[in-house]
C-alpha positions in Angstrom: 159.1 111.9 18.7 155.2 111.7 17.3 153.1 113.8 20.2 150.9 111.0 21.7 147.6 112.8 20.9 148.0 114.2 17.4 144.8 117.3 16.5 145.0 117.4 13.0 144.2 114.0 12.5 140.8 113.0 11.3 138.5 110.9 12.6 135.8 109.5 10.6 132.3 108.3 12.6 128.9 107.1 11.0 130.1 107.9 7.7 131.7 111.8 8.6 135.3 112.7 9.0 135.7 115.8 11.3 139.6 116.4 12.5 140.5 115.6 15.9 140.4 120.0 17.5 136.8 120.0 15.6 135.3 116.3 17.6 136.7 118.4 20.2 134.7 121.5 19.8 131.5 119.4 19.6 131.6 116.9 21.9 132.4 119.5 24.3 129.5 121.8 23.4 127.4 118.8 23.7 128.5 118.5 27.2 128.0 122.2 28.2 125.3 123.5 26.3 124.6 125.6 23.7 124.5 128.3 26.2 128.2 128.5 27.0 128.4 129.9 24.4 126.9 133.3 25.6 128.4 135.7 28.2 125.7 135.2 31.6 125.2 139.0 31.6 124.0 139.2 28.2 121.4 136.3 29.0 118.0 137.0 31.4 117.6 135.1 34.2 114.6 132.4 33.8 111.2 134.0 33.4 112.5 137.6 34.0 110.9 140.0 32.0 112.5 143.3 30.6 111.8 146.2 31.6 113.8 149.5 30.6 115.9 150.6 32.7 115.2 154.6 33.6 117.9 156.2 36.2 116.7 156.3 40.1 116.3 159.8 41.3 118.4 161.9 44.4 116.2 161.5 47.4 116.7 165.1 47.7 114.0 165.3 44.3 112.0 162.3 46.4 109.1 162.8 48.9 107.6 160.9 51.1 104.3 160.5 52.7 105.5 158.2 56.4 102.2 157.3 58.5 102.0 156.3 60.9 100.0 152.6 61.3 101.3 151.1 64.4 99.3 153.6 67.5 102.6 154.5 69.2 102.7 157.8 69.9 105.4 160.4 68.1 106.8 156.7 65.4 105.8 158.4 62.4 107.6 161.9 63.5 110.9 160.3 64.6 111.4 158.3 60.6 110.2 161.7 59.2 113.4 162.8 60.7 115.6 160.2 59.8 114.2 160.2 56.2 115.4 164.1 56.2 118.5 164.1 57.1 119.4 161.2 54.3 118.6 163.5 52.4 114.8 163.4 51.4 112.4 166.0 50.4 110.0 166.9 52.2 108.6 163.8 55.0 105.6 165.7 56.1 105.1 163.0 59.2 100.8 161.7 60.8 98.7 159.1 61.4 97.0 156.5 59.0 93.3 155.6 59.2 94.2 152.9 61.3 96.7 151.7 64.2 96.9 148.3 63.4 98.6 147.6 60.3 101.1 144.2 61.7 104.2 145.2 59.6 105.8 148.9 58.1 105.1 148.9 53.8 106.5 151.2 51.4 104.0 152.4 49.0 104.4 153.6 45.2 103.2 155.1 42.5 103.9 154.0 38.9 107.8 155.1 38.0 108.6 155.0 41.7 109.4 151.0 42.1 113.0 151.9 42.2 112.5 154.4 44.2 110.2 152.9 46.4 112.4 150.0 46.6 116.1 152.6 47.8 114.1 154.2 50.6 113.0 150.2 51.7 116.6 150.0 52.5 117.0 153.9 54.3 113.8 152.6 56.5 114.8 148.6 57.1 111.1 147.6 55.5 110.7 144.8 53.5 107.3 145.4 51.8 107.9 147.4 48.8 103.8 147.3 47.1 102.9 149.4 43.9 99.7 152.0 44.8 96.2 150.0 44.1 94.0 153.3 45.1 94.4 156.9 45.5 95.5 158.5 48.5 93.5 160.9 50.3 93.1 164.5 49.5 95.9 166.5 50.1 98.6 163.7 50.2 97.8 162.9 46.4 102.0 164.7 45.6 103.4 162.3 47.2 104.6 159.2 45.3 106.8 157.2 48.3 104.4 156.6 51.4 105.9 154.5 54.3 102.9 153.4 56.0 104.9 151.9 60.3 103.9 148.8 61.3 104.8 146.8 64.5 
């Protein structure tokens, strides 16, 4: 019995002769698009910029300055103790220059973004921003700053 859809047969369309298998493959590529040939992990997200992979530093090699920006007594000390217990190297606690921060924020120096994101997860903080100035004298050695807000 002959197969009802033999793949080996040729088909002609607009002067082009193809086997049915080649025609089916061409129609599939047009329908699905050329990106179907690429593995999803190899394709960057639209609009994403590639940054070099830098291994994240361990918590024991990371110091964090904890600033109380909400005015509640002892808030920075409690968070500092929790971070020390979580493995961070040094977490001194002190008051921020103002006590009216509406929300908590992690501030990081250039090159410390991955560690800042990890600290934000550890401290349950959603805002992570780069340092846009300098830290007060005596605190310039800290690559990460956690400012506690309300």
